[in-house]
C-alpha positions in Angstrom: 15.9 -3.5 -10.3 17.5 -6.1 -7.8 16.4 -9.4 -6.5 15.5 -10.6 -3.1 16.0 -13.9 -2.8 14.1 -14.2 1.1 13.5 -18.2 0.6 9.9 -18.6 0.6 9.8 -15.9 -1.7 11.9 -13.8 -4.1 11.0 -10.1 -4.1 11.4 -7.1 -6.7 12.5 -4.2 -5.0 14.4 -1.1 -5.6 16.1 1.2 -2.6 16.9 4.3 -3.5 18.5 7.7 -1.8 21.1 8.8 0.6 22.4 6.6 3.0 22.5 8.2 6.1 18.5 9.6 5.1 15.9 8.1 7.4 14.2 4.8 5.3 10.8 5.1 4.2 9.5 1.9 3.4 6.1 2.2 0.4 3.8 -0.7 0.2 1.5 -0.8 -3.0 -2.3 -1.5 -3.6 -3.7 -4.7 -4.9 -3.4 -5.4 -8.2 -0.7 -2.4 -8.7 3.3 -2.5 -8.5 5.7 -0.5 -6.9 5.4 2.3 -9.5 2.4 3.5 -8.3 4.5 5.5 -5.7 6.1 6.9 -8.5 4.9 10.7 -7.9 5.3 10.3 -4.7 9.0 9.4 -4.9 9.4 12.3 -6.7 8.4 15.2 -4.0 10.1 12.8 -0.9 12.9 11.3 -2.4 15.7 13.6 -1.4 14.6 13.2 2.0 14.2 9.6 2.6 16.1 6.5 1.3 13.5 5.6 0.0 12.7 0.8 -0.1 9.6 -0.1 -2.6 9.2 -3.8 -3.4 6.5 -5.6 -5.5 4.1 -7.4 -2.9 4.8 -11.2 -3.7 2.4 -12.6 -6.7 2.8 -8.9 -7.8 5.0 -7.0 -10.3 8.2 -8.8 -11.0 8.0 -10.6 -7.9 7.5 -14.3 -7.8 4.2 -15.9 -6.9 4.2 -18.1 -4.6 1.9 -21.4 -5.0 -1.2 -21.6 -3.0 -2.8 -19.2 -0.5 -1.6 -16.3 1.2 -2.6 -14.7 4.3 -1.9 -11.3 5.7 1.5 -12.5 7.9 2.6 -13.8 4.7 3.0 -10.2 3.6 3.9 -8.7 6.6 7.4 -11.2 7.3 8.1 -10.9 3.7 8.5 -6.6 4.7 10.7 -8.2 7.5 12.9 -10.5 6.0 13.5 -7.5 3.2 15.0 -5.2 6.2 16.6 -7.5 7.3 18.1 -8.5 4.4 19.0 -5.0 3.3 20.0 -4.1 7.1 17.8 -1.8 8.0 16.5 -1.7 11.6 13.7 0.5 11.6 12.0 2.6 9.0 9.1 4.9 8.6 5.9 3.3 6.7 3.5 4.5 4.0 1.0 2.0 2.9 -2.5 2.3 0.5 -5.0 -0.1 0.8 -3.5 -4.0 0.7 -0.1 -2.0 1.6 -1.7 -0.3 4.3 -3.2 -3.1 5.9 0.7 -4.6 5.7 1.5 -1.7 7.7 -1.3 -2.2 10.2 0.4 -5.9 10.9 3.4 -3.9 10.9 2.7 -1.9 13.3 0.8 -4.3 15.7 3.4 -7.2 15.3 6.9 -5.3 14.6 6.5 -1.9 16.4 10.2 -1.7 17.8 11.4 -1.8 13.4 8.7 1.0 13.0 9.1 4.9 13.7 6.0 6.9 12.0 3.2 5.2 10.2 1.2 6.6 7.1 -2.1 4.4 6.1 -3.8 5.6 3.0 -7.1 4.7 1.3 -7.4 1.6 3.9 -9.1 -0.1 6.3 -8.5 -2.5 9.4 -11.1 -4.8 7.5 -11.4 -3.7 3.7 -14.5 -5.2 2.0 -16.8 -8.3 3.2 -15.7 -12.1 3.2 -18.4 -13.0 0.8 -17.5 -10.1 -1.7 -13.6 -11.3 -1.8 -14.7 -14.6 -2.6 -17.0 -13.8 -5.3 -14.2 -11.7 -7.1 -11.2 -14.7 -6.6 -14.3 -17.2 -8.1 -14.4 -14.3 -11.1 -10.8 -13.9 -11.3 -10.3 -18.0 -11.7 -13.0 -18.3 -14.2 -12.6 -15.2 -16.5 -9.1 -14.2 -15.9 -8.3 -10.5 -14.4 -9.3 -8.3 -17.8 -12.8 -7.8 -16.3 -12.2 -7.2 -12.9 -9.3 -4.6 -14.4 -12.0 -2.8 -16.4 -13.9 -1.5 -13.7 -10.8 -0.7 -11.8 -10.4 3.0 -13.2 -13.5 3.7 -11.6 -13.1 2.5 -8.4 -9.6 4.1 -8.3 -9.9 7.7 -9.3 -12.4 10.6 -9.4 -14.8 10.7 -13.3 -12.7 14.6 -13.3 -9.2 12.4 -12.8 -10.3 9.7 -15.5 -10.6 12.5 -18.0 -7.8 14.8 -17.3 -5.7 12.2 -17.3 -6.5 9.2 -19.6 -3.5 7.8 -19.9 -2.5 7.6 -16.6 -5.8 5.6 -15.8 -4.9 3.2 -18.6 -1.7 2.3 -17.7 -2.5 0.8 -14.1 -5.3 -1.1 -15.3 -3.5 -2.7 -18.3 -1.1 -3.5 -15.9 -3.6 -5.1 -13.5 -4.8 -7.0 -16.3 -1.5 -8.6 -17.3 -0.6 -9.2 -13.8 -0.6 -12.9 -12.5 -4.1 -14.4 -11.6 -2.8 -16.7 -9.4 -1.0 -13.8 -7.6 -4.0 -11.5 -7.0 -6.1 -14.5 -5.8 -3.6 -15.2 -3.1 -3.9 -11.4 -2.1 -7.7 -11.2 -2.9 -8.0 -14.4 0.2 -5.6 -12.7 2.3 -7.9 -9.4 2.6 -10.9 -11.7 2.5 -9.3 -13.4 5.7 -8.0 -10.3 7.7 -9.8 -8.2 9.8 -7.6 -6.2 12.3 -10.2 -4.3 13.9 -9.6 -5.6 17.6 -6.0 -5.0 17.6 -5.9 -1.4 16.7 -5.3 -0.6 20.1 -2.2 -2.2 20.1 -0.4 0.3 17.8 1.6 2.8 19.2 3.7 4.8 16.4 2.4 7.9 15.2 -0.1 7.6 12.6 -1.4 9.4 9.7 -4.5 8.5 8.5 -5.5 9.6 4.7 -8.4 9.2 3.9 -10.2 10.0 -0.3 -13.6 11.7 0.5 -15.0 10.0 -3.0 -13.4 6.7 -1.7 -15.6 3.7 -2.3 -13.5 0.9 -1.4 -12.2 2.3 2.1 -14.4 5.3 3.0 -13.7 8.4 5.0 -15.7 6.4 7.7 -13.3 3.6 7.5 -10.7 6.3 7.7 -12.2 7.7 10.8 -12.3 4.4 12.4 -8.8 3.7 12.4 -8.6 7.7 13.7 -10.4 6.8 16.8 -8.9 3.2 17.5 -5.3 4.2 17.2 -4.0 6.5 19.9 -1.6 8.6 18.5 -3.5 8.6 15.2 -4.5 12.4 13.4 -6.7 12.3 10.1 -6.3 14.1 6.9 -8.8 13.8 4.2 -8.2 14.4 0.5 -10.6 15.3 -2.5 -9.7 11.6 -4.3 -11.0 8.2 -4.6 -9.4 5.1 -3.9 -5.4 6.1 -5.1 -4.8 9.6 -3.6 -1.3 9.3 -3.5 -1.5 9.6 -7.7 -4.4 11.8 -7.9 -3.3 14.2 -5.3 0.5 13.3 -5.7 1.6 16.9 -4.1 -0.5 17.6 -1.7 -0.5 14.1 -0.2 3.3 14.6 -0.4 3.4 17.6 1.8 1.0 16.1 4.2 3.3 13.5 4.1 6.6 15.5 4.7 4.8 17.7 7.5 3.9 14.4 9.6 7.5 12.9 8.7 8.9 16.1 10.1 11.1 17.1 7.3 11.3 20.3 4.5 10.7 19.2 0.6 13.9 19.7 -0.9 16.1 18.7 2.5 17.9 15.8 3.1 16.4 15.2 6.5 
């Protein structure tokens, strides 16, 4: 996969699909990488030119020394779009990726088509909890946090039916950059977009997981009520609904984006 040298950061990305197709940008969650979207790309790929990238400090993207703030992740996206000469795109993001989508919709509305927010919130968790996680990872590494990730990410039924998929994702998290993970946690610790949600004008689809304890259905309903052109859908999943319910997630996304599965847009 190519690397985009954006000055302060080098991002690993993948751009695939017909050049004439509408662009759909996909942003992954904390502690994962762009492959999180593999099953979704299999369904949406024929209809879109899909852009995925490893967030700074994740996957094969560079770790930037020091702390990070949410605008850093948002500016990374804008710089990548500029480098690839993409004037506008639809956007789907999950968890941290969804928070980046909120920032994108607020600060660069002219670059955004439609917005899909999956398993996310205007504020994820509490500052104290994020600081405790940062301290733990700084002292002990990512192994301990990764060991419990499967229970946060998936329902027990999915973990039982797909143990290899769960193991792959948790092993990726355990081998991730500690500095990159801590920087992303710090960005989430310091982010609360609640008072800015009313600025979002894009058509928005909010997808929540019934069994998500990280970003709850209540968080999703809050987004729906605060964003003027939003609608809400709930799937029988935990925190990684695009993985656990990939077929239903894809169909809902295709319907929202006004294309039929298997068409070129």
